[in-house]
C-alpha positions, 0 to 999 in steps of 0.5 A: 107789069102784066103776068105772061101767060103761054097757051099752047093750043092748036084749035084756033077758036079755043086760042081766041077765046082764051086769049080774049078771056086773059087779056080781059083780066089784065094778062099778056098772052103769048100763044103757040098752035103746036107743041114744038113752037110751044117749047121754043116760045116756052124758052124764049118768053119766060111765061109765069104760067103755060096753058097746055091742050093735050091733044096736039098735032106733032107732039101730045101734051104729055110729050110737051109737059115732059119736055117742058120739065126737062128745061131747068129754067121752066121746072118751077113754071106752072103747067095747067093742061086744058083739055077735053080728056075727062075720062078716069085717069086723065087728070092723073096721067097730066100730073105724071107728065109734069103739069101742076093743074087740070081744066076741062074743056069746054072752059067756062068763061065766067071762071076761067081766069079765077081757075088759073089765078090760083096757079100764078106765082 
């Protein structure tokens, strides 16, 4: 059975690239273009991993991570921030919001799948 990954990313090109790379490695990818839709999908599709952009419309990724963590069925689902925020303290801020890990954009197509595999149950 394929592992399901929820990708919450507003940029269409980034969604396409991440989906292409993950599907190439055998993952099933479900995506949302904003945090509200991402939260709804997380509750209905029960992903094994959530990839979360931080700079999103409507709700930022920090608020999305906190909302996901408030749901009992998603408390243990790994959430990985995939973001261009790379200043001092940004990684810590994502962890405090409820993320388990952090990958800087632009993603490296050669290592992206391996980077997320370490967080999969």
